[in-house]
VEXDO-397250 format. One line per 10 residues: number of its first residue (from 1); their letters; for each residue x, y, z of N, C-alpha, C, O. Coordinates in steps of 0.05 Angstrom, whole numbers. Atoms other than C-alpha are relative to their C-alpha. Example, Ala and Ser with C-alpha at 12.3 -4.5 7.8 and 13.67 -1.06 7.14 Angstrom:
<rs>
1	as	18:-24:0:246:-90:156:18:24:0:39:24:13; -16:-24:-1:273:-21:143:-15:22:14:-5:44:18
</rs>
This chain:
<rs>
1	mktlsdeeme	24:5:4:570:139:-117:-3:-17:-23:7:-12:-45; 8:27:23:544:73:-155:-16:14:-21:-30:34:-16; 13:-1:17:517:77:-219:-24:-22:-9:-22:-45:-1; 17:23:5:458:38:-247:14:-20:-18:31:-10:-33; -10:18:21:478:-24:-287:-25:2:-27:-48:11:-26; 30:7:19:434:-38:-351:-23:-13:4:-46:-10:-5; 26:15:-3:399:-90:-322:-17:23:28:-40:32:28; 16:-24:-20:383:-41:-259:-25:23:-16:-48:29:-11; 14:-23:18:361:12:-310:-35:-6:-4:-57:3:3; 27:10:14:314:-32:-349:-22:-15:25:-46:-19:20
11	avvaaladgr	24:6:-24:279:-59:-278:-10:26:2:-34:28:-4; 13:-32:-2:271:22:-267:-15:6:-18:-36:15:-9; 14:-7:22:244:33:-332:-23:-19:-3:-44:-7:-10; 18:13:-2:200:-26:-330:-22:3:22:-46:-4:19; 16:-10:-27:171:-5:-264:-16:23:-6:-40:23:1; 11:-29:7:157:71:-294:-20:-14:-21:-43:-7:-21; 22:11:24:122:30:-355:-28:-4:17:-50:4:12; 29:17:-15:71:-3:-306:-11:13:19:-27:4:36; 10:-20:-22:62:57:-268:6:-1:31:-10:8:48; -4:12:-25:96:32:-206:25:18:12:42:7:26
21	kieaikiyre	-12:-21:-9:134:97:-190:19:-9:26:43:-13:23; -14:9:-27:154:77:-114:18:-29:-7:39:-34:4; -19:28:11:183:9:-143:25:13:-10:47:10:0; -25:-9:16:229:47:-191:21:17:17:45:15:15; -19:-10:-20:253:93:-132:11:-21:18:34:-17:28; -12:18:-12:264:31:-95:24:-15:-5:42:-25:10; -19:19:16:301:-2:-148:26:21:6:43:14:22; -19:-20:2:347:60:-155:7:1:20:31:-3:19; -16:-6:-25:361:71:-81:15:-25:4:38:-23:12; -16:32:-6:384:-7:-75:23:0:-15:45:-7:-7
31	ateqglkdak	-26:-2:18:428:4:-133:22:15:3:45:7:-1; -14:-23:3:459:65:-125:9:6:31:31:15:38; -3:-7:-32:454:71:-47:4:24:8:20:34:23; 5:-38:-5:429:147:-52:-22:-4:18:-32:-27:20; 17:-2:-15:380:168:-4:-26:5:-9:-26:4:-33; 21:-5:16:305:183:-16:0:14:-15:-3:8:-39; -2:-27:17:313:253:-38:12:-1:-23:-1:8:-42; -16:5:22:364:236:-88:-14:-18:-14:-16:-10:-37; 13:21:19:323:171:-118:-21:9:-9:-29:1:-30; 37:-15:3:253:212:-118:14:16:-30:6:11:-53
41	efiealipkl	1:-18:24:292:271:-161:10:-10:-24:5:3:-45; -4:12:15:323:222:-201:-15:-17:-24:-10:-22:-48; 28:18:9:261:182:-218:-18:30:-14:-24:33:-38; 13:-16:15:227:243:-231:5:21:-23:-12:33:-36; -10:-9:21:274:275:-276:4:-20:-21:16:-11:-41; -3:22:16:274:209:-313:-27:-5:-21:-26:-16:-43; 28:3:6:196:211:-326:-2:13:-23:-6:0:-44; 2:-15:27:194:265:-376:14:-8:-26:8:-5:-49; -19:8:23:249:238:-412:-12:-26:-16:-15:-29:-41; 20:22:18:209:171:-423:-18:8:-10:-20:2:-33
51	vekdperyek	26:0:15:144:194:-435:7:14:-28:-2:3:-49; -6:-13:25:172:242:-489:11:-19:-15:5:-15:-39; -12:23:18:209:182:-518:-17:-19:-14:-17:-26:-38; 32:16:4:145:141:-516:-17:-2:10:-23:-20:25; 24:-8:-16:90:169:-500:-24:-25:8:-34:-25:30; 25:24:0:36:104:-508:19:-19:28:7:-25:48; -13:16:-19:90:65:-463:1:4:27:2:-15:43; -6:-10:-25:95:108:-404:-28:13:2:-31:30:19; 31:-13:-6:21:128:-409:-8:4:30:-13:25:41; 1:4:-23:12:102:-342:6:19:20:-12:30:33
61	iaksgggcss	-13:-13:-16:62:141:-303:-8:27:-11:-20:41:6; 6:-26:10:52:203:-347:-27:13:15:-27:34:26; 33:-5:-12:-27:205:-323:4:2:26:-15:13:37; 9:11:-24:-13:188:-257:3:30:24:-1:30:48; 1:-20:-18:-3:260:-231:19:7:24:44:8:26; -12:-11:-32:13:281:-162:15:-14:18:34:-8:33; -12:24:-12:27:218:-138:-6:-3:32:-30:-6:38; 9:6:-21:28:208:-64:1:30:19:-6:32:43; 3:-25:-17:34:279:-42:-32:7:-3:-46:11:17; 30:-8:5:-37:294:-74:-13:-18:18:-26:-7:36
71	livfavlila	15:16:-18:-64:234:-37:8:9:32:-10:8:49; -3:-10:-21:-34:259:21:-12:24:13:-22:23:35; 13:-23:0:-58:329:16:-32:-5:1:-45:8:18; 32:17:6:-132:292:-1:-4:-3:32:-16:13:46; -2:16:-21:-123:255:59:-5:25:32:-23:25:49; 4:-21:-21:-112:314:110:-21:25:-4:-21:41:14; 16:-11:2:-168:353:82:-23:-14:11:-36:-3:29; 20:14:-14:-216:303:99:8:-4:32:-10:-2:48; 1:-1:-35:-187:297:172:-9:24:6:-26:24:24; 7:-22:-10:-195:372:175:-30:6:4:-41:15:24
81	agaavlqa	31:-1:8:-265:371:144:-19:-14:27:-40:-6:38; 16:16:-28:-284:315:204:6:14:24:-10:16:42; 3:-13:-34:-255:353:263:-10:17:2:-19:22:25; 25:-20:-2:-295:415:241:-27:-11:8:-38:1:27; 21:10:-4:-356:371:240:-8:-9:29:-32:-8:36; -12:11:-30:-334:343:312:-4:21:14:-18:18:34; -4:-22:-15:-325:409:336:-30:17:2:-40:28:22; 29:-9:2:-392:435:310:-24:-6:12:-45:5:6
</rs>
């Protein structure tokens, strides 16, 4: 398993500071050749550590909440409501 270089870790941290979680996962995956699940787990574990260390810098990512999964759930609920209206 490859590890992140200092420059790659800085890129991950910078992406997270800007609230770009998906970009951070992408950088990690490319650098380490890990799968999506492992990369996501790494980033998810890293976020609370960064927020604890410097809450102001990582404010965007700390407030982002559920991320993509929340958006997917919302979309499914909207589609279900639309389907129910069409059937009525």
